[in-house]
N, C-alpha and C positions, 0 to 999 in steps of 0.2 A: 504492500500501501504505503502510495509517494504521498508526500505534501504536497497539497497546492500552493503553488509557486504567489507567493508575496505579489501584489502590486505596486508597484511604484509609485502610478500617479493618487492612489487612495494617499490623504496625508489629513491630516486635524492640524486646524488649525488654530481656533479660538474654543472653550467650554467654559459652561458657566457650573462651575463646579456646588456653589451654594445654593440653583435652582432645588435642587433633588430634597436639601434642608429645609430653605424656606415654603415649598410648594407643593405638597399632593401632587402628584400627577399623575394623569386619569389617561392619556392617547397623547399619542406625539406624534408629529406631521414632517414629512419632508417637504420644502420651497426650495424652487431656484434665487437666484439675488441680481435683481438688474443692476451691473458696476460698470464704473466705465473701466478703462483700460490700465491708470495709474493706480489704482486702486487692485484690482487682481496682482498688477506686480509685488505693489504690499502687502497683498494676502499671500504670495510665494514667497514671503522671506520674512512671513509669520508674523508679522506687527500689526496684532489686532485684540478688541478687548470686547467681551458679549457679557459681558457683566452684571452691568446696570440698565442695561436697555433689553427690552419689551416689542412685542406686536400688537398691530392694534388695524383695525376692519372699520375705513372711514371711506365715506360718498360710492362705494362699491370695488374698493382695492384697499387688498392690504400692505403695508408697511412697518419696517424693520423701527425703530426709534431710538437715537440716542447709542447707533453702537458705532465702537471709534474703531479706526483703519487708520495706522499713519501714513503720514504724505508721504507719498515716495522721492527722492531730493533730487534722479535722474530724468524726471518726467515733464516735458515739455505746455502743456496742460495740467495743472494738476488736480488734486480734488477735495473739497472741506472733510475736515476728517471725522466730525459727528454729522452728514446728514441725513434727511433721513431715505432709506435706501425702497426702493419697489420691491416686493417679495412675488414670487410667480406661485400660484395653488391652482386648480381649476374651476370652474363655478362651485359644482358642485363641494369640492372644501370647503372653497368660500364664506358658501351659507353655511355650511356647520360650523364653521367657527364664527361668525357673524354670528348665530343660534347660542350656541355655547356663551359669546361673550356677553352679548345683551340678553341674554332670557337666561342664563346659567349662573349671571356671575362671576365665569370664570374670568380667567386670565394666559395671555398666548406670552410665554417663558421660552427662549432662545434656550435650550438648550448647548447644541456644540453645532459649530460651523469648522465646513468640509471641504476639501477638492475631493468629487465621488471619485470611482475606476474611469470615467473619461477624460478627468483631469478637469471638471467644471464642477468653480464654486456653488455648493448646497449650503441652507442652513435646517437644523432639525429644530423643531418649536410642539415644547413641550404646552398640551392643555389642561391647565393645571389649577387650584386651587389654595388658594394663600394659607395656611398654617400661623396660628394662634404659636405667644411664649409656649405655654403649657405643652400641646403638642408637640414642637420639637425637642422640647426636656423629655416629654415620653419617648418619642422616636429616638433619642441618640438612646435612653437605660437598654430599650428592648434592644436595640444592635449591639451594644456593649457585653449585654446578658446573653444574647446568642456567642456572638467572637470565645466569651466566657467559657457557654459551654460547651463549643469548639473545641476548645485548650485541654480542658481535664478532656473527654472523650480521646482524644490524640494520645494523652498521659497516662492514663487509665484501659482504654480499650485495647 
C-alpha cells in the first residue's frame, strides 16, 4: 500500500485558532475569495491574519470583513490591507447563510484560509453560535478531563 503523494499546491495560509474556543461551530462551508493580484502574491508569502475578521451577507452578496492581508512590496498597484473582500458561494448556499444569520442569530466566522489543491485561494467559514464565558470554561474542563483520561488509560492499559 503506497502513501498518497502530498499535494505541493495545498497550503494553509491563516488559521483562526480562537474560533473553536469562542464559538460553537455547527457547520462549515468552503468559499472562493475575490482577490487582487498583489493580494495573492502577499498570501503566497503567508502574510495574513483572519483572527479578528467575520463574514456578513449584505444586499445579496457575501463579504469578508476586517481580514488582514499585508501589502505586497514589489506590487505596481497595491491594495488596502483591511478592505472588504467578496466571497463566492452558490445562490443556495448564500440563502442558507442569510437564513442562519438573520433568522437563527448565527455568526459567520472564518476558520481557515488556504490554497486548495489547484492552487486557488479559498476560505472555510463556520456557521457558529457565540459561547458565553461559563460555556468556554466548561468546554476547556471537558477537554482537559478527556486528555487526563487518555493519559491514565495509556499508563495503566
